[in-house]
C-alpha positions in Angstrom: 9.7 3.8 5.3 8.9 0.4 6.8 8.3 -2.6 4.6 5.2 -4.7 4.7 5.6 -6.0 8.3 5.9 -2.5 9.7 9.4 -3.0 11.0 12.6 -1.1 10.5 15.3 -3.7 11.2 15.8 -4.2 7.5 17.8 -0.9 7.4 20.3 -1.9 10.0 23.1 -2.3 7.4 22.0 0.8 5.3 21.6 3.5 7.9 25.2 3.4 9.3 26.4 3.9 5.7 24.1 6.9 5.2 24.3 8.6 8.6 27.8 10.1 8.2 26.4 12.1 5.3 22.7 12.4 5.9 20.4 12.8 8.9 18.3 9.6 8.9 14.8 9.0 10.4 12.8 5.8 10.2 9.0 5.5 10.1 7.8 2.3 11.7 4.2 1.2 11.5 2.5 2.4 14.7 0.7 -1.0 14.9 4.0 -2.6 15.9 4.2 -0.5 19.1 0.6 0.6 20.0 -3.1 0.2 19.2 -2.9 3.1 16.8 -4.0 2.2 13.3 -5.6 3.5 10.1 -8.7 2.5 8.1 -7.2 3.3 4.7 -3.8 3.6 3.1 -4.6 7.3 2.3 -5.1 8.0 6.0 -1.8 6.2 6.8 0.3 8.3 4.4 -1.3 11.5 5.5 -0.4 10.7 9.1 3.1 9.7 8.1 3.5 13.0 6.3 2.5 14.9 9.5 5.0 12.8 11.5 7.7 13.8 9.1 6.8 17.5 9.2 6.9 17.4 13.0 10.6 16.5 12.8 11.4 18.5 9.7 8.7 21.2 9.0 9.8 22.0 5.5 11.6 20.4 2.6 13.5 19.6 0.6 12.8 16.0 1.6 14.7 12.8 0.7 12.4 9.7 0.9 13.2 6.0 0.5 11.5 2.7 1.1 12.5 -0.9 0.6 10.0 -3.4 -0.8 6.5 -2.5 0.5 8.1 0.6 1.9 8.1 2.1 -1.5 4.3 2.6 -1.3 4.3 4.8 1.8 7.4 6.6 0.4 5.5 7.4 -2.8 2.3 8.3 -1.0 4.1 10.6 1.5 5.9 12.3 -1.4 2.5 13.1 -3.0 1.1 14.4 0.3 4.1 16.6 1.0 4.1 18.0 -2.6 0.3 18.7 -2.2 1.2 20.9 0.8 3.6 22.9 -1.3 6.8 21.1 -0.2 9.7 19.9 -2.4 10.6 16.2 -2.5 14.2 16.2 -3.9 14.5 12.4 -3.9 12.0 9.6 -4.0 13.8 6.2 -3.9 12.0 2.9 -4.2 14.2 -0.1 -3.4 13.0 -3.1 -5.3 9.3 -2.2 -5.0 7.0 -3.9 -7.4 3.6 -2.3 -8.1 0.7 -4.2 -6.6 -0.3 -5.4 -10.1 3.2 -6.7 -10.9 3.6 -8.3 -7.5 0.3 -10.2 -7.8 1.4 -11.4 -11.2 4.8 -12.8 -10.2 4.3 -13.7 -6.5 0.7 -14.2 -5.5 0.1 -15.1 -1.8 -0.8 -18.7 -2.1 1.3 -20.2 0.7 0.3 -20.7 4.4 1.6 -17.8 6.6 4.6 -19.7 8.0 5.8 -20.7 4.6 5.1 -17.3 3.1 7.3 -15.5 5.6 10.0 -18.2 5.2 9.9 -17.4 1.4 10.0 -13.6 2.2 13.2 -14.1 4.2 14.7 -16.3 1.6 15.0 -19.5 3.7 12.2 -21.6 2.2 13.5 -24.8 0.7 12.4 -28.5 0.6 14.4 -29.3 3.8 12.7 -26.5 5.8 9.3 -27.6 4.5 10.0 -31.1 5.7 11.2 -29.8 9.1 8.1 -27.7 9.5 5.8 -30.5 8.6 7.3 -32.6 11.4 6.7 -30.0 14.1 3.5 -30.4 16.1 2.7 -26.8 16.9 2.5 -23.5 15.0 4.6 -21.8 17.6 7.4 -24.3 17.0 7.1 -23.7 13.2 7.5 -20.0 13.7 10.5 -20.5 15.9 12.2 -22.7 13.3 11.7 -20.2 10.5 13.1 -17.5 12.8 16.1 -19.5 13.6 16.8 -20.1 9.9 16.3 -16.4 9.1 18.7 -15.4 11.8 21.3 -17.9 10.4 20.8 -16.5 7.0 21.0 -12.9 8.3 17.8 -11.7 6.8 16.3 -10.8 10.2 17.9 -9.0 13.1 19.7 -11.4 15.6 17.1 -10.8 18.3 14.0 -11.9 16.3 12.0 -14.8 17.6 9.1 -16.9 16.3 6.7 -14.7 18.2 8.1 -11.6 16.4 7.6 -13.3 13.0 4.0 -14.2 13.9 3.3 -10.6 14.9 4.9 -9.5 11.7 2.6 -11.7 9.7 -0.4 -10.0 11.3 0.8 -6.8 9.7 2.3 -8.2 6.5 -0.6 -10.6 5.7 -3.7 -9.0 7.2 -3.2 -5.2 7.4 -0.7 -3.4 5.2 -0.7 -5.1 1.8 -4.5 -5.5 1.9 -4.7 -1.7 2.5 -2.6 -0.8 -0.5 -4.5 -3.1 -2.9 -7.3 -0.4 -3.1 -4.9 2.6 -3.2 -5.0 4.8 -6.2 -1.5 5.8 -7.1 -1.3 9.6 -7.1 0.7 11.9 -9.4 4.0 13.2 -8.1 6.4 15.8 -9.4 9.5 14.1 -8.1 11.4 11.8 -10.4 11.2 8.1 -9.4 14.6 6.6 -8.4 13.9 2.9 -8.8 16.5 0.4 -7.6 15.8 -3.0 -9.1 17.4 -6.3 -7.9 18.7 -8.1 -10.9 17.2 -11.3 -9.5 13.7 -9.8 -9.4 11.3 -12.0 -11.5 9.4 -9.1 -12.9 9.7 -9.0 -16.7 9.2 -5.2 -16.7 12.4 -3.3 -15.9 10.3 -0.6 -14.1 8.7 -3.3 -11.9 5.3 -2.1 -13.2 5.7 1.6 -12.4 5.7 2.8 -16.0 1.9 2.1 -15.9 1.6 4.9 -13.3 4.5 7.2 -14.0 5.8 8.3 -17.4 8.8 6.1 -18.3 11.0 9.2 -19.0 10.5 10.2 -15.3 11.8 6.9 -13.9 15.5 6.3 -13.3 16.2 2.6 -13.0 19.3 1.5 -11.2 20.1 -2.3 -11.2 21.5 -3.9 -8.1 23.2 -7.3 -8.1 21.5 -10.2 -6.3 18.0 -10.9 -5.0 15.3 -9.0 -3.2 16.6 -9.2 0.4 20.2 -8.8 -0.8 19.5 -5.3 -2.0 19.9 -4.0 1.5 22.3 -6.5 2.8 26.1 -6.7 2.4 27.8 -6.5 0.0 25.1 -4.9 -2.2 24.0 -2.4 0.4 27.3 -0.5 0.0 26.5 0.0 -3.7 23.0 1.2 -2.7 24.2 3.5 0.0 26.9 5.1 -2.2 24.3 5.8 -4.9 21.8 7.3 -2.5 24.4 9.6 -0.9 25.6 10.8 -4.2 22.1 11.4 -5.5 21.1 13.1 -2.3 24.1 15.4 -2.4 23.7 16.1 -6.1 26.8 14.4 -7.1 25.2 12.3 -9.9 
């Protein structure tokens, strides 16, 4: 499931490690490709569940989402279960609940700086560079260049791509989920937590919505973006494959 900007490029290192063992499909937010959209998060996950069933009519299903992508993964799991299907795996990769996220990382920065922080390139030097640029477009391009150098975005991403991503990440997707009531699911919650995550709760807040005994917490070395980047992505992929194939 796509993270908060609606894109799937984050999984470019993970999918090649999964695909020899599992058939993989990605759900990208339709707003990134068309004028299709949803008024509520509930409508979004219902449509995503229909999209999944068009490809695979019946379970068992293996669902995963990185960061914000954990929300649609969880919501789709609930929708599929409500229709009588089995969700064998529900994996959230470093997904904080909305409450936990607001507590540790409130959105107080301007959009350009917020995305720079998201892609782990924000530092004092970059802030100084951005302050010296005369146009917003040039600022987006500089952040994109730094993120490409850092490897936290795909090599083809430009400043225009980042600005479009902010429209979804800052104005559509996270605002939708703030009013979402977390439903019950029968599937166990497989929660991967980056050890560098600032949340003080080992379940990233999910124990307030899911009984603690139904949450399996798996620590991953490094920070948030590093969870799906080399070298940590190999650890993540190995665990997902083993779990999906019933080897753990």
